[in-house]
N, CA and C atoms of all chains as a GROMACS GRO file, in nm:
protein
  627
    1MET      N    1   0.600   6.985   4.826
    1MET     CA    2   0.522   6.930   4.740
    1MET      C    3   0.381   6.898   4.870
    2ARG      N    4   0.244   6.878   4.773
    2ARG     CA    5   0.157   6.856   4.841
    2ARG      C    6   0.086   6.744   4.771
    3TYR      N    7   0.016   6.702   4.893
    3TYR     CA    8  -0.010   6.536   4.812
    3TYR      C    9  -0.183   6.553   4.945
    4GLU      N   10  -0.274   6.465   4.853
    4GLU     CA   11  -0.394   6.443   4.932
    4GLU      C   12  -0.343   6.278   5.022
    5TYR      N   13  -0.473   6.302   5.121
    5TYR     CA   14  -0.467   6.185   5.194
    5TYR      C   15  -0.573   6.096   5.111
    6SER      N   16  -0.445   5.942   5.117
    6SER     CA   17  -0.554   5.835   5.049
    6SER      C   18  -0.657   5.775   5.167
    7VAL      N   19  -0.771   5.798   5.117
    7VAL     CA   20  -0.900   5.700   5.165
    7VAL      C   21  -0.878   5.547   5.177
    8ILE      N   22  -0.889   5.481   5.293
    8ILE     CA   23  -0.876   5.340   5.280
    8ILE      C   24  -1.055   5.309   5.269
    9ASP      N   25  -1.046   5.200   5.190
    9ASP     CA   26  -1.187   5.153   5.173
    9ASP      C   27  -1.171   4.997   5.185
   10PRO      N   28  -1.280   4.936   5.275
   10PRO     CA   29  -1.412   4.947   5.299
   10PRO      C   30  -1.395   5.079   5.434
   11PRO      N   31  -1.513   5.103   5.469
   11PRO     CA   32  -1.506   5.189   5.570
   11PRO      C   33  -1.523   5.088   5.687
   12ASP      N   34  -1.526   5.158   5.840
   12ASP     CA   35  -1.514   5.101   5.941
   12ASP      C   36  -1.686   5.065   5.973
   13GLU      N   37  -1.710   4.984   6.056
   13GLU     CA   38  -1.832   4.958   6.119
   13GLU      C   39  -1.978   5.095   6.131
   14HIS      N   40  -1.888   5.196   6.152
   14HIS     CA   41  -1.979   5.342   6.165
   14HIS      C   42  -1.987   5.374   6.046
   15GLY      N   43  -1.931   5.321   5.908
   15GLY     CA   44  -1.930   5.391   5.783
   15GLY      C   45  -1.802   5.492   5.784
   16HIS      N   46  -1.725   5.512   5.861
   16HIS     CA   47  -1.614   5.652   5.904
   16HIS      C   48  -1.546   5.567   5.772
   17PHE      N   49  -1.436   5.623   5.674
   17PHE     CA   50  -1.355   5.592   5.613
   17PHE      C   51  -1.176   5.641   5.683
   18LEU      N   52  -1.122   5.529   5.720
   18LEU     CA   53  -1.005   5.600   5.756
   18LEU      C   54  -0.901   5.668   5.605
   19LYS      N   55  -0.812   5.750   5.663
   19LYS     CA   56  -0.767   5.846   5.572
   19LYS      C   57  -0.631   5.823   5.602
   20ARG      N   58  -0.562   5.825   5.524
   20ARG     CA   59  -0.368   5.794   5.581
   20ARG      C   60  -0.262   5.895   5.478
   21PRO      N   61  -0.159   5.961   5.529
   21PRO     CA   62  -0.096   6.024   5.445
   21PRO      C   63  -0.009   5.904   5.404
   22LEU      N   64  -0.038   5.861   5.233
   22LEU     CA   65   0.077   5.779   5.189
   22LEU      C   66   0.141   5.885   5.105
   23VAL      N   67   0.253   5.859   5.051
   23VAL     CA   68   0.326   5.892   4.948
   23VAL      C   69   0.449   5.829   4.877
   24GLU      N   70   0.489   5.840   4.766
   24GLU     CA   71   0.545   5.730   4.676
   24GLU      C   72   0.685   5.756   4.728
   25ILE      N   73   0.782   5.664   4.705
   25ILE     CA   74   0.921   5.664   4.756
   25ILE      C   75   0.982   5.549   4.647
   26GLU      N   76   1.084   5.578   4.645
   26GLU     CA   77   1.216   5.499   4.539
   26GLU      C   78   1.291   5.448   4.676
   27ILE      N   79   1.340   5.280   4.696
   27ILE     CA   80   1.373   5.276   4.783
   27ILE      C   81   1.538   5.204   4.683
   28PHE      N   82   1.669   5.272   4.751
   28PHE     CA   83   1.761   5.240   4.670
   28PHE      C   84   1.890   5.135   4.743
   29GLY      N   85   1.910   5.006   4.692
   29GLY     CA   86   2.001   4.884   4.750
   29GLY      C   87   2.136   4.873   4.652
   30PRO      N   88   2.229   4.783   4.688
   30PRO     CA   89   2.298   4.736   4.642
   30PRO      C   90   2.260   4.680   4.517
   31GLN      N   91   2.144   4.575   4.464
   31GLN     CA   92   2.095   4.544   4.393
   31GLN      C   93   1.951   4.585   4.326
   32GLY      N   94   1.973   4.766   4.329
   32GLY     CA   95   1.854   4.786   4.271
   32GLY      C   96   1.768   4.866   4.317
   33THR      N   97   1.651   4.890   4.260
   33THR     CA   98   1.528   5.021   4.353
   33THR      C   99   1.407   4.896   4.328
   34LEU      N  100   1.343   4.974   4.474
   34LEU     CA  101   1.184   4.919   4.458
   34LEU      C  102   1.144   5.089   4.475
   35LYS      N  103   1.007   5.058   4.441
   35LYS     CA  104   0.923   5.200   4.426
   35LYS      C  105   0.792   5.151   4.532
   36GLU      N  106   0.779   5.235   4.648
   36GLU     CA  107   0.681   5.192   4.724
   36GLU      C  108   0.570   5.326   4.810
   37LEU      N  109   0.459   5.280   4.829
   37LEU     CA  110   0.382   5.361   4.873
   37LEU      C  111   0.375   5.330   5.006
   38ALA      N  112   0.448   5.463   5.086
   38ALA     CA  113   0.510   5.448   5.223
   38ALA      C  114   0.423   5.520   5.302
   39PHE      N  115   0.409   5.509   5.421
   39PHE     CA  116   0.283   5.546   5.522
   39PHE      C  117   0.371   5.684   5.639
   40ILE      N  118   0.375   5.792   5.605
   40ILE     CA  119   0.412   5.893   5.696
   40ILE      C  120   0.353   5.897   5.837
   41ASP      N  121   0.480   5.843   5.896
   41ASP     CA  122   0.378   5.827   6.065
   41ASP      C  123   0.460   5.888   6.123
   42SER      N  124   0.378   6.004   6.142
   42SER     CA  125   0.436   6.101   6.238
   42SER      C  126   0.462   6.038   6.427
   43GLY      N  127   0.401   5.934   6.438
   43GLY     CA  128   0.401   5.892   6.589
   43GLY      C  129   0.547   5.760   6.602
   44ALA      N  130   0.568   5.781   6.460
   44ALA     CA  131   0.749   5.655   6.508
   44ALA      C  132   0.854   5.778   6.511
   45ASP      N  133   0.923   5.731   6.562
   45ASP     CA  134   1.037   5.741   6.642
   45ASP      C  135   1.143   5.738   6.540
   46ARG      N  136   1.159   5.635   6.444
   46ARG     CA  137   1.243   5.609   6.342
   46ARG      C  138   1.157   5.526   6.228
   47SER      N  139   1.186   5.530   6.106
   47SER     CA  140   1.154   5.442   5.993
   47SER      C  141   1.156   5.309   6.001
   48LEU      N  142   1.095   5.212   5.927
   48LEU     CA  143   1.071   5.095   5.954
   48LEU      C  144   1.026   5.016   5.836
   49PHE      N  145   1.119   4.959   5.764
   49PHE     CA  146   1.057   4.864   5.610
   49PHE      C  147   1.037   4.738   5.684
   50HIS      N  148   0.939   4.674   5.581
   50HIS     CA  149   0.962   4.514   5.569
   50HIS      C  150   1.086   4.438   5.536
   51ARG      N  151   1.105   4.332   5.632
   51ARG     CA  152   1.286   4.278   5.606
   51ARG      C  153   1.268   4.245   5.466
   52ASP      N  154   1.147   4.187   5.411
   52ASP     CA  155   1.161   4.151   5.297
   52ASP      C  156   1.212   4.244   5.171
   53ILE      N  157   1.216   4.375   5.198
   53ILE     CA  158   1.256   4.466   5.144
   53ILE      C  159   1.462   4.447   5.118
   54ALA      N  160   1.479   4.446   5.238
   54ALA     CA  161   1.605   4.439   5.259
   54ALA      C  162   1.659   4.315   5.169
   55ASP      N  163   1.544   4.175   5.176
   55ASP     CA  164   1.645   4.090   5.122
   55ASP      C  165   1.638   4.127   4.972
   56LEU      N  166   1.514   4.162   4.897
   56LEU     CA  167   1.491   4.179   4.789
   56LEU      C  168   1.603   4.278   4.732
   57LEU      N  169   1.685   4.359   4.835
   57LEU     CA  170   1.736   4.486   4.753
   57LEU      C  171   1.940   4.463   4.800
   58ALA      N  172   1.932   4.342   4.840
   58ALA     CA  173   2.078   4.268   4.901
   58ALA      C  174   2.152   4.394   5.000
   59ILE      N  175   2.038   4.412   5.084
   59ILE     CA  176   2.090   4.502   5.165
   59ILE      C  177   2.124   4.433   5.331
   60ASP      N  178   2.248   4.443   5.350
   60ASP     CA  179   2.322   4.365   5.435
   60ASP      C  180   2.275   4.382   5.578
   61LEU      N  181   2.222   4.317   5.655
   61LEU     CA  182   2.198   4.402   5.806
   61LEU      C  183   2.301   4.283   5.888
   62THR      N  184   2.401   4.188   5.857
   62THR     CA  185   2.447   4.135   5.934
   62THR      C  186   2.517   4.175   6.052
   63HIS      N  187   2.586   4.325   6.010
   63HIS     CA  188   2.670   4.366   6.101
   63HIS      C  189   2.605   4.499   6.143
   64THR      N  190   2.468   4.532   6.155
   64THR     CA  191   2.399   4.628   6.140
   64THR      C  192   2.374   4.652   6.285
   65GLU      N  193   2.342   4.781   6.355
   65GLU     CA  194   2.307   4.820   6.493
   65GLU      C  195   2.144   4.784   6.526
   66ARG      N  196   2.147   4.684   6.640
   66ARG     CA  197   2.024   4.593   6.670
   66ARG      C  198   1.954   4.720   6.793
   67ARG      N  199   1.818   4.761   6.768
   67ARG     CA  200   1.765   4.866   6.874
   67ARG      C  201   1.621   4.772   6.934
   68ARG      N  202   1.582   4.814   7.008
   68ARG     CA  203   1.433   4.753   7.094
   68ARG      C  204   1.378   4.858   7.020
   69THR      N  205   1.272   4.791   6.968
   69THR     CA  206   1.153   4.888   6.945
   69THR      C  207   0.972   4.828   6.985
   70ILE      N  208   0.946   4.928   7.021
   70ILE     CA  209   0.779   4.857   7.064
   70ILE      C  210   0.736   4.940   6.958
   71GLY      N  211   0.603   4.864   6.919
   71GLY     CA  212   0.530   4.862   6.813
   71GLY      C  213   0.360   4.814   6.850
   72ILE      N  214   0.302   4.829   6.741
   72ILE     CA  215   0.150   4.789   6.768
   72ILE      C  216   0.170   4.598   6.781
   73THR      N  217   0.276   4.549   6.757
   73THR     CA  218   0.283   4.352   6.717
   73THR      C  219   0.352   4.347   6.870
   74GLY      N  220   0.430   4.462   6.943
   74GLY     CA  221   0.484   4.414   7.085
   74GLY      C  222   0.609   4.483   7.043
   75GLU      N  223   0.729   4.413   7.095
   75GLU     CA  224   0.868   4.465   7.152
   75GLU      C  225   0.946   4.353   7.038
   76ALA      N  226   1.043   4.428   6.973
   76ALA     CA  227   1.144   4.293   6.911
   76ALA      C  228   1.251   4.386   6.868
   77GLU      N  229   1.381   4.334   6.864
   77GLU     CA  230   1.530   4.386   6.845
   77GLU      C  231   1.539   4.412   6.679
   78VAL      N  232   1.540   4.511   6.607
   78VAL     CA  233   1.535   4.548   6.478
   78VAL      C  234   1.645   4.622   6.436
   79ALA      N  235   1.632   4.554   6.318
   79ALA     CA  236   1.796   4.569   6.268
   79ALA      C  237   1.809   4.697   6.192
   80PHE      N  238   1.907   4.815   6.224
   80PHE     CA  239   1.892   4.937   6.189
   80PHE      C  240   2.007   4.989   6.059
   81THR      N  241   1.980   5.002   5.945
   81THR     CA  242   2.101   5.092   5.864
   81THR      C  243   2.043   5.200   5.817
   82ASP      N  244   2.156   5.277   5.698
   82ASP     CA  245   2.137   5.362   5.672
   82ASP      C  246   2.102   5.331   5.525
   83ILE      N  247   1.999   5.391   5.480
   83ILE     CA  248   1.916   5.343   5.336
   83ILE      C  249   1.904   5.479   5.258
   84VAL      N  250   1.937   5.474   5.153
   84VAL     CA  251   1.880   5.602   5.048
   84VAL      C  252   1.791   5.562   4.989
   85ILE      N  253   1.663   5.683   4.980
   85ILE     CA  254   1.546   5.684   4.945
   85ILE      C  255   1.523   5.820   4.877
   86THR      N  256   1.435   5.868   4.760
   86THR     CA  257   1.424   5.967   4.675
   86THR      C  258   1.225   5.960   4.713
   87LEU      N  259   1.198   6.097   4.684
   87LEU     CA  260   1.031   6.120   4.707
   87LEU      C  261   1.044   6.192   4.556
   88PRO      N  262   0.995   6.100   4.478
   88PRO     CA  263   0.964   6.151   4.359
   88PRO      C  264   0.855   6.274   4.334
   89PRO      N  265   0.832   6.364   4.255
   89PRO     CA  266   0.929   6.389   4.156
   89PRO      C  267   1.058   6.436   4.155
   90ALA      N  268   1.104   6.461   4.294
   90ALA     CA  269   1.224   6.515   4.324
   90ALA      C  270   1.321   6.385   4.297
   91LYS      N  271   1.420   6.418   4.294
   91LYS     CA  272   1.558   6.297   4.253
   91LYS      C  273   1.634   6.308   4.340
   92THR      N  274   1.635   6.417   4.438
   92THR     CA  275   1.767   6.423   4.558
   92THR      C  276   1.754   6.310   4.623
   93PRO      N  277   1.862   6.257   4.666
   93PRO     CA  278   1.916   6.114   4.745
   93PRO      C  279   1.884   6.154   4.875
   94LEU      N  280   1.768   6.097   4.961
   94LEU     CA  281   1.805   6.134   5.106
   94LEU      C  282   1.844   6.013   5.194
   95ARG      N  283   1.956   6.025   5.288
   95ARG     CA  284   1.977   5.945   5.341
   95ARG      C  285   1.918   5.904   5.489
   96ILE      N  286   1.862   5.783   5.529
   96ILE     CA  287   1.784   5.770   5.645
   96ILE      C  288   1.820   5.658   5.692
   97PRO      N  289   1.816   5.689   5.876
   97PRO     CA  290   1.825   5.540   5.927
   97PRO      C  291   1.667   5.491   5.882
   98VAL      N  292   1.694   5.303   5.873
   98VAL     CA  293   1.591   5.273   5.837
   98VAL      C  294   1.559   5.124   5.930
   99GLY      N  295   1.485   5.090   6.039
   99GLY     CA  296   1.504   4.956   6.068
   99GLY      C  297   1.416   4.807   6.005
  100PHE      N  298   1.478   4.705   5.983
  100PHE     CA  299   1.418   4.625   5.931
  100PHE      C  300   1.355   4.527   5.995
  101ILE      N  301   1.206   4.478   5.976
  101ILE     CA  302   1.153   4.391   6.071
  101ILE      C  303   1.050   4.308   6.024
  102ASP      N  304   1.042   4.212   6.051
  102ASP     CA  305   0.932   4.078   5.939
  102ASP      C  306   0.780   4.090   6.022
  103SER      N  307   0.701   4.184   5.995
  103SER     CA  308   0.602   4.188   6.086
  103SER      C  309   0.480   4.204   5.963
  104PRO      N  310   0.354   4.146   6.023
  104PRO     CA  311   0.277   4.204   5.933
  104PRO      C  312   0.174   4.299   5.907
  105TYR      N  313   0.240   4.376   5.999
  105TYR     CA  314   0.169   4.524   5.993
  105TYR      C  315   0.291   4.626   5.971
  106VAL      N  316   0.370   4.557   5.891
  106VAL     CA  317   0.457   4.715   5.863
  106VAL      C  318   0.493   4.670   5.702
  107GLY      N  319   0.466   4.795   5.629
  107GLY     CA  320   0.527   4.735   5.498
  107GLY      C  321   0.624   4.863   5.503
  108VAL      N  322   0.610   4.992   5.475
  108VAL     CA  323   0.726   5.111   5.478
  108VAL      C  324   0.630   5.213   5.527
  109LEU      N  325   0.699   5.251   5.638
  109LEU     CA  326   0.717   5.357   5.786
  109LEU      C  327   0.792   5.428   5.763
  110LEU      N  328   0.763   5.569   5.728
  110LEU     CA  329   0.903   5.701   5.731
  110LEU      C  330   0.836   5.740   5.890
  111GLY      N  331   0.920   5.765   5.958
  111GLY     CA  332   0.936   5.791   6.135
  111GLY      C  333   0.995   5.956   6.103
  112GLN      N  334   0.980   5.964   6.262
  112GLN     CA  335   1.064   6.125   6.284
  112GLN      C  336   1.235   6.119   6.249
  113GLU      N  337   1.312   6.033   6.288
  113GLU     CA  338   1.507   6.027   6.285
  113GLU      C  339   1.481   6.023   6.135
  114GLY      N  340   1.548   6.116   6.086
  114GLY     CA  341   1.573   6.091   5.901
  114GLY      C  342   1.518   6.141   5.832
  115PHE      N  343   1.360   6.129   5.834
  115PHE     CA  344   1.284   6.176   5.744
  115PHE      C  345   1.219   6.286   5.804
  116PHE      N  346   1.197   6.332   5.900
  116PHE     CA  347   1.116   6.466   5.940
  116PHE      C  348   1.219   6.524   5.940
  117ASP      N  349   1.363   6.509   6.022
  117ASP     CA  350   1.435   6.572   6.003
  117ASP      C  351   1.492   6.656   5.865
  118GLN      N  352   1.460   6.598   5.785
  118GLN     CA  353   1.518   6.617   5.657
  118GLN      C  354   1.394   6.716   5.582
  119HIS      N  355   1.299   6.713   5.643
  119HIS     CA  356   1.141   6.797   5.569
  119HIS      C  357   1.111   6.878   5.666
  120ARG      N  358   1.001   6.943   5.603
  120ARG     CA  359   0.913   7.050   5.688
  120ARG      C  360   0.761   6.986   5.603
  121ILE      N  361   0.722   6.887   5.737
  121ILE     CA  362   0.584   6.839   5.681
  121ILE      C  363   0.458   6.871   5.762
  122ILE      N  364   0.357   6.917   5.694
  122ILE     CA  365   0.257   7.016   5.796
  122ILE      C  366   0.130   6.908   5.724
  123PHE      N  367   0.072   6.844   5.801
  123PHE     CA  368  -0.077   6.769   5.812
  123PHE      C  369  -0.196   6.879   5.851
  124ALA      N  370  -0.255   6.852   5.715
  124ALA     CA  371  -0.394   6.968   5.734
  124ALA      C  372  -0.506   6.878   5.675
  125ARG      N  373  -0.515   6.785   5.762
  125ARG     CA  374  -0.587   6.645   5.781
  125ARG      C  375  -0.754   6.747   5.748
  126SER      N  376  -0.804   6.860   5.807
  126SER     CA  377  -0.910   6.908   5.786
  126SER      C  378  -0.974   6.927   5.641
  127GLN      N  379  -0.822   6.937   5.574
  127GLN     CA  380  -0.848   6.980   5.404
  127GLN      C  381  -0.806   6.877   5.344
  128GLY      N  382  -0.802   6.745   5.414
  128GLY     CA  383  -0.736   6.639   5.325
  128GLY      C  384  -0.623   6.612   5.248
  129ILE      N  385  -0.525   6.731   5.284
  129ILE     CA  386  -0.414   6.752   5.215
  129ILE      C  387  -0.278   6.739   5.354
  130PHE      N  388  -0.186   6.714   5.313
  130PHE     CA  389  -0.016   6.731   5.397
  130PHE      C  390   0.086   6.802   5.269
  131THR      N  391   0.157   6.854   5.357
  131THR     CA  392   0.296   6.924   5.256
  131THR      C  393   0.396   6.825   5.319
  132VAL      N  394   0.499   6.807   5.202
  132VAL     CA  395   0.654   6.766   5.243
  132VAL      C  396   0.743   6.829   5.178
  133ASN      N  397   0.811   6.882   5.219
  133ASN     CA  398   0.897   6.950   5.154
  133ASN      C  399   1.053   6.981   5.219
  134GLN      N  400   1.156   6.915   5.142
  134GLN     CA  401   1.254   6.947   5.179
  134GLN      C  402   1.317   7.021   5.251
  135VAL      N  403   1.408   7.030   5.345
  135VAL     CA  404   1.504   7.124   5.427
  135VAL      C  405   1.590   7.159   5.366
  136LYS      N  406   1.628   7.267   5.295
  136LYS     CA  407   1.803   7.334   5.264
  136LYS      C  408   1.848   7.275   5.369
  137ARG      N  409   1.970   7.290   5.377
  137ARG     CA  410   2.076   7.275   5.434
  137ARG      C  411   2.192   7.348   5.387
  138MET      N  412  -1.056   8.064   4.170
  138MET     CA  413  -1.049   7.971   4.331
  138MET      C  414  -0.908   7.905   4.260
  139ARG      N  415  -0.818   7.925   4.353
  139ARG     CA  416  -0.672   7.886   4.296
  139ARG      C  417  -0.682   7.687   4.292
  140LYS      N  418  -0.650   7.664   4.195
  140LYS     CA  419  -0.632   7.528   4.160
  140LYS      C  420  -0.543   7.438   4.276
  141THR      N  421  -0.570   7.351   4.339
  141THR     CA  422  -0.451   7.253   4.411
  141THR      C  423  -0.419   7.173   4.334
  142ILE      N  424  -0.256   7.180   4.362
  142ILE     CA  425  -0.200   7.040   4.290
  142ILE      C  426  -0.130   6.997   4.357
  143THR      N  427  -0.151   6.870   4.344
  143THR     CA  428  -0.114   6.726   4.459
  143THR      C  429  -0.064   6.675   4.350
  144HIS      N  430   0.075   6.590   4.467
  144HIS     CA  431   0.182   6.550   4.385
  144HIS      C  432   0.161   6.353   4.403
  145ASN      N  433   0.042   6.336   4.471
  145ASN     CA  434   0.010   6.171   4.455
  145ASN      C  435  -0.068   6.156   4.362
  146LYS      N  436  -0.067   6.031   4.280
  146LYS     CA  437  -0.149   6.003   4.195
  146LYS      C  438  -0.277   5.921   4.285
  147LYS      N  439  -0.393   5.951   4.268
  147LYS     CA  440  -0.486   5.922   4.391
  147LYS      C  441  -0.506   5.786   4.293
  148TYR      N  442  -0.507   5.666   4.387
  148TYR     CA  443  -0.577   5.542   4.331
  148TYR      C  444  -0.747   5.542   4.397
  149ASN      N  445  -0.824   5.443   4.312
  149ASN     CA  446  -0.941   5.448   4.371
  149ASN      C  447  -0.946   5.360   4.481
  150PRO      N  448  -1.007   5.394   4.589
  150PRO     CA  449  -0.981   5.316   4.721
  150PRO      C  450  -1.029   5.176   4.688
  151ARG      N  451  -1.145   5.181   4.603
  151ARG     CA  452  -1.185   5.033   4.644
  151ARG      C  453  -1.107   4.960   4.539
  152LEU      N  454  -0.974   5.002   4.466
  152LEU     CA  455  -0.866   4.938   4.406
  152LEU      C  456  -0.859   4.809   4.475
  153LEU      N  457  -0.843   4.831   4.629
  153LEU     CA  458  -0.757   4.721   4.728
  153LEU      C  459  -0.872   4.672   4.784
  154GLN      N  460  -0.948   4.706   4.828
  154GLN     CA  461  -1.053   4.589   4.852
  154GLN      C  462  -1.040   4.446   4.869
  155PRO      N  463  -1.022   4.396   4.708
  155PRO     CA  464  -1.004   4.252   4.761
  155PRO      C  465  -0.850   4.188   4.824
  156TYR      N  466  -0.747   4.319   4.845
  156TYR     CA  467  -0.613   4.265   4.948
  156TYR      C  468  -0.635   4.313   5.056
  157ASP      N  469  -0.690   4.290   5.143
  157ASP     CA  470  -0.707   4.310   5.259
  157ASP      C  471  -0.571   4.211   5.324
  158ASN      N  472  -0.462   4.300   5.412
  158ASN     CA  473  -0.388   4.244   5.496
  158ASN      C  474  -0.304   4.189   5.327
  159GLN      N  475  -0.240   4.203   5.229
  159GLN     CA  476  -0.165   4.128   5.163
  159GLN      C  477  -0.066   4.253   5.099
  160TRP      N  478   0.065   4.192   4.994
  160TRP     CA  479   0.113   4.302   4.979
  160TRP      C  480   0.043   4.314   4.815
  161VAL      N  481   0.067   4.406   4.767
  161VAL     CA  482   0.000   4.439   4.580
  161VAL      C  483   0.129   4.544   4.525
  162ALA      N  484   0.129   4.507   4.363
  162ALA     CA  485   0.164   4.563   4.340
  162ALA      C  486   0.116   4.657   4.205
  163LEU      N  487   0.155   4.811   4.234
  163LEU     CA  488  -0.002   4.858   4.130
  163LEU      C  489   0.102   4.909   4.020
  164THR      N  490  -0.009   4.936   3.915
  164THR     CA  491   0.120   5.003   3.787
  164THR      C  492   0.141   5.130   3.847
  165LEU      N  493   0.209   5.208   3.762
  165LEU     CA  494   0.227   5.368   3.799
  165LEU      C  495   0.153   5.420   3.794
  166ASP      N  496   0.040   5.436   3.734
  166ASP     CA  497  -0.065   5.502   3.716
  166ASP      C  498  -0.165   5.460   3.805
  167TYR      N  499  -0.106   5.416   3.912
  167TYR     CA  500  -0.220   5.341   4.058
  167TYR      C  501  -0.345   5.287   3.987
  168ARG      N  502  -0.376   5.236   3.849
  168ARG     CA  503  -0.513   5.171   3.808
  168ARG      C  504  -0.548   5.061   3.826
  169ARG      N  505  -0.399   4.947   3.810
  169ARG     CA  506  -0.453   4.841   3.817
  169ARG      C  507  -0.377   4.770   3.906
  170VAL      N  508  -0.407   4.664   4.008
  170VAL     CA  509  -0.307   4.574   4.078
  170VAL      C  510  -0.264   4.450   3.966
  171VAL      N  511  -0.131   4.422   3.941
  171VAL     CA  512  -0.079   4.344   3.853
  171VAL      C  513  -0.038   4.223   3.938
  172ALA      N  514  -0.021   4.236   4.065
  172ALA     CA  515   0.016   4.127   4.143
  172ALA      C  516  -0.007   4.148   4.293
  173HIS      N  517  -0.029   4.044   4.352
  173HIS     CA  518  -0.064   4.030   4.520
  173HIS      C  519  -0.008   3.897   4.576
  174GLY      N  520   0.032   3.923   4.684
  174GLY     CA  521   0.095   3.791   4.757
  174GLY      C  522   0.056   3.835   4.906
  175LYS      N  523   0.065   3.725   5.004
  175LYS     CA  524   0.090   3.718   5.131
  175LYS      C  525   0.253   3.800   5.188
  176THR      N  526   0.306   3.817   5.094
  176THR     CA  527   0.435   3.850   5.144
  176THR      C  528   0.491   3.941   5.023
  177LEU      N  529   0.582   4.040   5.060
  177LEU     CA  530   0.615   4.130   4.932
  177LEU      C  531   0.727   4.008   4.818
  178LYS      N  532   0.767   3.904   4.909
  178LYS     CA  533   0.851   3.830   4.806
  178LYS      C  534   0.752   3.722   4.693
  179GLU      N  535   0.646   3.704   4.763
  179GLU     CA  536   0.546   3.599   4.723
  179GLU      C  537   0.479   3.685   4.584
  180THR      N  538   0.461   3.806   4.608
  180THR     CA  539   0.432   3.936   4.528
  180THR      C  540   0.554   3.985   4.378
  181ILE      N  541   0.633   3.992   4.433
  181ILE     CA  542   0.754   4.012   4.318
  181ILE      C  543   0.768   3.855   4.273
  182ALA      N  544   0.762   3.744   4.282
  182ALA     CA  545   0.776   3.652   4.221
  182ALA      C  546   0.683   3.583   4.089
  183VAL      N  547   0.563   3.667   4.112
  183VAL     CA  548   0.475   3.680   4.022
  183VAL      C  549   0.497   3.779   3.886
  184LEU      N  550   0.566   3.859   3.885
  184LEU     CA  551   0.605   3.970   3.816
  184LEU      C  552   0.731   3.894   3.733
  185ASN      N  553   0.732   3.958   3.612
  185ASN     CA  554   0.836   3.941   3.526
  185ASN      C  555   0.958   4.030   3.596
  186PRO      N  556   1.107   3.960   3.600
  186PRO     CA  557   1.161   4.048   3.675
  186PRO      C  558   1.208   4.191   3.607
  187HIS      N  559   1.150   4.181   3.478
  187HIS     CA  560   1.220   4.342   3.426
  187HIS      C  561   1.096   4.446   3.433
  188LYS      N  562   0.982   4.390   3.523
  188LYS     CA  563   0.857   4.446   3.568
  188LYS      C  564   0.859   4.508   3.676
  189ARG      N  565   0.981   4.472   3.784
  189ARG     CA  566   0.980   4.543   3.894
  189ARG      C  567   1.030   4.665   3.948
  190GLU      N  568   1.053   4.711   3.838
  190GLU     CA  569   1.078   4.880   3.853
  190GLU      C  570   0.939   4.918   3.779
  191ALA      N  571   0.875   4.891   3.735
  191ALA     CA  572   0.735   4.930   3.628
  191ALA      C  573   0.641   4.926   3.748
  192VAL      N  574   0.638   4.922   3.865
  192VAL     CA  575   0.507   4.866   3.952
  192VAL      C  576   0.540   4.966   4.098
  193ILE      N  577   0.450   4.997   4.160
  193ILE     CA  578   0.478   5.077   4.284
  193ILE      C  579   0.403   4.923   4.425
  194PHE      N  580   0.477   4.886   4.501
  194PHE     CA  581   0.447   4.792   4.609
  194PHE      C  582   0.364   4.874   4.702
  195HIS      N  583   0.278   4.815   4.792
  195HIS     CA  584   0.205   4.828   4.890
  195HIS      C  585   0.167   4.745   4.964
  196LYS      N  586   0.208   4.759   5.118
  196LYS     CA  587   0.135   4.639   5.234
  196LYS      C  588  -0.055   4.734   5.242
  197VAL      N  589  -0.072   4.643   5.192
  197VAL     CA  590  -0.214   4.685   5.241
  197VAL      C  591  -0.293   4.655   5.406
  198LEU      N  592  -0.288   4.726   5.492
  198LEU     CA  593  -0.296   4.700   5.622
  198LEU      C  594  -0.464   4.617   5.617
  199PRO      N  595  -0.465   4.566   5.731
  199PRO     CA  596  -0.572   4.467   5.770
  199PRO      C  597  -0.691   4.609   5.794
  200PHE      N  598  -0.809   4.534   5.716
  200PHE     CA  599  -0.902   4.662   5.685
  200PHE      C  600  -0.968   4.701   5.846
  201ASN      N  601  -0.964   4.570   5.920
  201ASN     CA  602  -1.032   4.598   6.037
  201ASN      C  603  -0.960   4.616   6.175
  202ILE      N  604  -0.850   4.710   6.159
  202ILE     CA  605  -0.788   4.782   6.272
  202ILE      C  606  -0.746   4.906   6.226
  203SER      N  607  -0.725   4.967   6.327
  203SER     CA  608  -0.636   5.116   6.366
  203SER      C  609  -0.535   5.101   6.368
  204TYR      N  610  -0.442   5.196   6.348
  204TYR     CA  611  -0.310   5.182   6.333
  204TYR      C  612  -0.246   5.319   6.440
  205ALA      N  613  -0.208   5.223   6.554
  205ALA     CA  614  -0.159   5.322   6.655
  205ALA      C  615  -0.066   5.228   6.716
  206PRO      N  616   0.048   5.287   6.762
  206PRO     CA  617   0.156   5.223   6.873
  206PRO      C  618   0.141   5.196   6.983
  207PHE      N  619   0.119   5.087   7.030
  207PHE     CA  620   0.107   5.060   7.171
  207PHE      C  621   0.164   4.882   7.228
  208HIS      N  622   0.184   4.899   7.359
  208HIS     CA  623   0.202   4.737   7.360
  208HIS      C  624   0.100   4.702   7.488
  209ALA      N  625   0.066   4.592   7.463
  209ALA     CA  626  -0.015   4.545   7.537
  209ALA      C  627   0.031   4.477   7.653
   0.00000   0.00000   0.00000
């Protein structure tokens, strides 16, 4: 699937507009689903979602694995568990490991482990597009 | 010339300008923000429960920062 980069407005002090690779995903939990506009982050080892998402979907994090994670806000112990998402219009469920963190700088980040493993992702920023295609196994 | 087909509905970038560092709920056509708040829970609380699945949530990152992982 081919996507256009999303432009972030307002521009910076030099008049440059940031562009980010954003895709719509649906996140599944025991208590329903949420649609989110997610940031594909090739620089992230693993996916990170805001902890509110786990609470709202009743995703139990009490016995999950804790991993040290370093990000823009410093270092934290993050609770990781496997989550099912879909990438509309595809309906194929994807199971990926996700860390849940209470950070003002994290919404939904799709990182390398799990998400990139299951897709062939090509960034063509000079053309303003990127492609995300599921790898057939 | 081949027409480019893209799979993301483009929102008007200016639509999100008032929501610096907030969570927003967008309509499925990305044309309107129907709720916003400092947290996702606060944003959802504004919506009718049956509308939760009829919107797309997004965290608008602060406009005055670039995003890159580092540890100061």
